[in-house]
C-alpha positions in Angstrom: -21.0 -27.2 -16.5 -20.4 -23.5 -15.6 -22.5 -23.9 -12.3 -20.7 -27.2 -11.5 -17.2 -25.6 -11.8 -18.2 -22.6 -9.7 -19.9 -24.7 -7.0 -16.7 -26.8 -6.9 -14.6 -23.7 -6.4 -16.8 -22.5 -3.7 -16.6 -25.9 -1.8 -12.7 -25.8 -2.2 -12.6 -22.3 -0.7 -14.7 -23.4 2.3 -12.3 -26.4 2.7 -9.4 -24.0 2.8 -10.9 -21.9 5.5 -11.7 -25.0 7.6 -8.0 -26.2 7.2 -6.8 -22.8 8.2 -9.0 -22.7 11.3 -7.8 -26.2 12.3 -4.1 -25.3 11.8 -4.3 -22.1 13.8 -6.0 -23.7 16.7 -4.3 -27.1 16.8 -1.0 -27.0 14.9 0.1 -23.3 15.0 3.8 -24.3 14.7 3.3 -26.6 11.6 5.2 -24.3 9.1 5.2 -26.8 6.2 1.5 -27.3 6.3 0.9 -23.5 6.4 3.3 -23.0 3.4 1.3 -25.5 1.2 -2.0 -24.0 2.4 -1.0 -20.5 1.4 0.2 -21.6 -2.0 -3.3 -23.1 -2.4 -4.8 -19.8 -1.1 -2.9 -17.8 -3.7 -3.8 -20.2 -6.5 -7.5 -20.1 -5.5 -7.6 -16.2 -5.6 -5.6 -15.4 -8.7 -6.4 -18.4 -11.1 -9.9 -17.1 -12.1 -10.4 -16.6 -15.8 -6.7 -16.9 -16.4 -4.0 -19.1 -15.1 -1.8 -16.3 -13.6 0.2 -18.6 -11.3 1.7 -20.7 -14.0 2.9 -17.6 -15.9 1.8 -19.2 -19.1 1.9 -16.1 -21.3 5.5 -15.4 -20.3 6.7 -18.9 -20.9 5.0 -19.4 -24.4 6.2 -15.9 -25.5 9.8 -16.7 -24.7 9.6 -20.1 -26.5 8.0 -18.5 -29.5 10.6 -15.8 -29.8 13.4 -18.4 -29.5 11.8 -20.6 -32.3 11.1 -17.5 -34.6 14.7 -16.3 -34.3 15.9 -19.0 -36.7 13.8 -17.5 -39.5 14.9 -13.9 -39.0 17.8 -13.4 -41.4 19.2 -9.9 -42.0 18.4 -8.7 -45.6 16.1 -11.7 -46.3 12.3 -12.1 -45.9 11.4 -15.6 -45.1 7.8 -16.9 -44.4 7.1 -18.4 -41.1 5.9 -22.1 -41.2 2.3 -22.7 -40.4 3.0 -24.2 -36.8 4.8 -21.0 -35.8 1.8 -19.0 -37.1 -0.6 -20.9 -35.0 1.5 -20.5 -32.0 1.7 -16.8 -32.5 -2.1 -16.6 -32.8 -2.2 -18.6 -29.4 0.0 -15.9 -27.8 -2.2 -13.2 -29.1 -5.2 -14.9 -27.6 -3.4 -15.2 -24.2 -2.5 -11.5 -24.3 -6.2 -10.6 -24.9 -7.2 -12.8 -21.9 -4.5 -11.2 -19.7 -5.4 -7.6 -20.5 -9.2 -8.1 -20.4 -9.1 -9.7 -16.9 -9.9 -7.0 -14.5 -10.3 -7.1 -10.7 -13.5 -8.8 -9.8 -16.0 -8.0 -6.9 -15.5 -9.7 -3.6 -17.8 -12.4 -2.3 -18.4 -13.3 1.5 -16.0 -16.3 1.0 -13.4 -13.9 -0.5 -13.7 -11.7 2.6 -13.2 -14.6 5.0 -10.2 -16.0 3.1 -8.6 -12.4 3.0 -9.1 -12.1 6.7 -7.4 -15.5 7.2 -4.4 -14.3 5.3 -4.4 -11.0 7.2 -4.4 -12.8 10.6 -1.5 -15.1 9.5 0.5 -12.1 8.3 1.3 -11.3 11.9 2.0 -14.8 13.0 4.6 -15.7 15.5 6.5 -17.8 12.9 8.6 -16.0 10.2 7.9 -18.4 7.3 4.2 -18.4 8.0 4.2 -14.6 7.9 6.2 -14.4 4.6 3.9 -17.0 2.9 0.7 -15.3 4.1 2.0 -11.8 3.1 2.9 -13.1 -0.4 -0.5 -14.7 -0.9 -2.2 -11.7 0.4 -0.4 -9.3 -1.9 -1.4 -11.4 -4.9 -5.0 -11.6 -3.7 -5.6 -7.9 -3.2 -4.5 -7.2 -6.8 -7.5 -9.3 -8.2 -10.3 -8.2 -5.9 -12.0 -4.9 -5.7 -11.8 -3.1 -2.3 -9.6 -5.9 -0.8 -7.0 -3.4 0.6 -9.5 -1.5 2.6 -10.8 -4.8 4.1 -7.4 -6.1 5.3 -5.8 -2.9 6.6 -7.9 -2.5 9.8 -7.1 -6.0 11.2 -3.4 -5.6 10.3 -3.3 -2.1 11.9 -5.1 -3.5 15.0 -2.7 -6.3 15.4 0.3 -3.9 15.0 -1.0 -1.5 17.5 -1.7 -4.2 20.1 1.7 -5.7 19.5 3.8 -2.6 20.2 2.8 -2.0 23.9 3.0 -5.9 24.6 6.6 -6.0 23.0 5.4 -8.8 20.8 8.4 -8.7 18.4 7.2 -11.1 15.7 3.9 -9.4 15.3 5.5 -5.9 15.2 7.7 -7.2 12.3 4.7 -8.7 10.6 2.7 -5.5 10.8 5.5 -3.3 9.5 6.2 -5.6 6.6 2.6 -6.1 5.7 1.7 -2.4 5.8 4.8 -0.8 4.5 6.6 -3.3 2.1 3.7 -3.9 -0.3 0.8 -2.4 -2.1 -1.0 -1.6 1.1 1.4 1.2 1.8 0.0 3.3 -1.0 -3.6 2.8 0.2 -2.7 3.5 3.8 -0.9 6.7 2.8 -3.9 8.0 1.0 -6.4 7.1 3.6 -5.9 9.4 6.5 -8.7 7.7 8.5 -6.1 4.9 9.3 -2.8 6.7 8.8 -2.7 8.6 12.1 -3.2 5.3 14.1 -0.4 3.7 12.2 2.1 6.6 12.6 1.4 6.7 16.4 2.2 2.9 16.6 5.2 3.4 14.3 6.6 6.0 16.6 6.1 4.0 19.6 7.8 1.0 18.0 11.0 3.1 17.6 11.4 2.7 21.4 11.2 -1.1 21.4 14.3 -2.6 22.8 15.1 -5.0 19.9 18.0 -4.3 17.4 16.2 -5.9 14.4 13.1 -3.8 14.9 15.2 -0.6 15.5 16.9 -1.2 12.2 13.6 -1.9 10.5 12.0 1.3 11.9 15.1 3.4 10.9 15.1 2.1 7.3 11.3 3.0 6.8 11.3 6.4 8.6 11.8 8.4 5.5 9.0 6.4 3.7 6.5 7.3 6.4 7.7 10.9 6.5 6.7 11.2 2.9 3.0 10.5 3.9 2.9 14.1 5.4 3.9 15.9 2.3 1.4 18.4 0.9 -1.0 17.2 -1.7 -0.1 18.4 -5.2 -2.4 21.5 -6.1 -1.5 22.0 -9.9 -1.9 20.0 -12.9 -0.6 21.3 -16.3 -2.5 19.8 -19.2 -2.5 20.3 -22.9 -5.6 22.1 -24.1 -5.5 20.2 -27.4 -5.4 16.9 -25.5 -8.5 17.9 -23.6 -10.3 19.0 -26.7 -9.6 15.7 -28.3 -11.1 13.9 -25.4 -14.1 16.0 -25.1 -17.4 14.8 -26.6 -18.2 16.3 -29.9 -21.9 16.9 -29.3 -23.3 19.1 -26.4 -23.3 17.6 -22.9 -26.7 17.4 -21.3 -27.3 18.9 -17.8 -27.3 15.5 -16.1 -23.8 14.7 -17.2 -22.6 18.1 -16.1 -24.2 17.6 -12.7 -22.4 14.3 -12.3 -19.1 16.0 -13.2 -19.7 18.8 -10.7 -20.5 16.2 -8.0 -17.4 14.2 -8.7 -15.3 17.3 -8.6 -16.9 18.4 -5.2 -16.2 14.9 -3.8 -12.6 15.0 -4.8 -12.1 18.5 -3.4 -13.9 17.5 -0.1 -11.6 14.5 0.3 -8.6 16.7 -0.2 -9.8 19.3 2.4 -10.6 16.5 4.8 -7.2 15.0 4.4 -5.3 18.3 4.9 -7.5 18.9 8.0 -6.6 15.6 9.6 -3.0 16.2 8.7 -3.0 19.6 10.5 -4.8 18.1 13.6 -2.4 15.2 13.8 0.6 17.7 13.5 -0.4 19.4 16.6 -0.7 16.1 18.4 2.8 15.2 17.4 4.1 18.5 18.7 2.9 17.6 22.2 4.3 14.1 21.9 7.7 15.4 20.9 7.8 17.7 23.9 7.2 15.0 26.4 8.8 11.9 25.0 12.2 10.2 25.1 14.8 11.6 22.7 14.4 8.7 20.3 10.6 9.0 20.2 11.0 12.8 20.0 13.2 12.5 17.0 10.7 10.4 15.1 7.8 12.5 16.1 9.8 15.7 15.2 10.6 14.3 11.8 6.9 13.6 11.2 5.7 17.0 12.5 8.0 18.9 10.3 6.7 17.1 7.1 3.0 17.5 8.4 3.0 20.9 9.8 4.9 23.0 7.1 2.2 24.1 4.7 3.6 27.1 2.8 0.3 28.4 1.5 -0.7 29.1 5.2 1.3 30.1 8.3 2.6 27.1 10.3 0.9 26.6 13.7 2.3 28.7 16.5 3.1 25.6 18.6 5.2 24.2 15.8 7.2 27.4 15.4 7.8 27.4 19.2 8.8 23.8 19.1 11.3 24.5 16.3 12.8 27.6 17.9 13.2 25.8 21.2 14.5 22.6 19.6 17.5 24.5 18.1 19.1 24.7 21.5 18.1 21.1 22.6 20.8 19.3 24.5 20.7 16.3 22.1 22.7 16.9 18.9 20.3 14.9 16.7 17.3 16.9 17.8 19.2 20.2 17.4 20.1 19.3 13.8 16.5 18.2 13.0 14.8 21.3 14.5 17.4 23.7 13.0 16.7 22.4 9.5 12.9 22.7 10.1 13.4 26.4 11.4 15.4 27.3 8.4 12.7 25.9 6.1 10.1 28.0 7.9 12.2 31.2 7.9 12.9 30.9 4.1 9.1 30.4 3.2 7.5 32.8 5.7 8.1 36.3 6.4 5.9 36.6 9.6 7.7 34.2 11.9 8.7 37.1 14.1 5.1 37.5 15.1 5.3 34.4 17.1 
């Protein structure tokens, strides 16, 4: 029976993919069909082991609390009837199922359906984009490594849409990458973050009021990506001692711990190196670009280039000093604030 059910689920997934291919090639403007299809996609992804789409646990919990309220009298202790006790046991069982259901490994079919949703998240039609993004958000939460799979195609579509002035796909890329759980992953992975920031800065020059408003509302969110990584963690020694194993740790375990620590440190160093390199690139961009593009690049380079444990790059100091006398008032204010921050934190600025 187990094999029959899973074989049926696989065939349903393949059927959903075939329907998606047919609609994208033959009926790209059929919004109602796409809406029903992506509802089926979402159910196919999340209803494994537990029926999440129906919100069963929330519903039965509210109903049980409502029925048990009649038996809660202040100052009295009244036994619950047996039907309510059975229902409470059912709620406890559903809670165990919910908390024990962890993200599962991806299969080849999962990968294909995730790529289908990523492709439709930058569709030309607004409702199709919204439904695909909703289904994709639900899917990446229940599959291991799903975010790393869907970010590259979304980023590629966004980068190609900006120079082509493809306004719907620009909106789809920004909403998919910034207004969901992918934003946190993209912020941590500086293998893809520079490419997104370049496209995001270029999108600020697009001649479309709705996109201008969207870019302006998310500028501060993207600026936060360049903040320095936290270098200190204050922990309680008693807590660490309680978690430590009581017996002596063997050499193999200590070696694994050191390898993990070295890996984390190497990732942090690599991220900071990429940030510093990208900051120098943005300095050149802010010198040669339009004032609107320069304002976006300048805001990013200030958050990326100021690292107060080391001296800021010379090109950044020169850019901030020259920007304080820029003809444009917005750029003057931006660079003046950055120069003040440098002067407060550094005592060797005059060397430049």
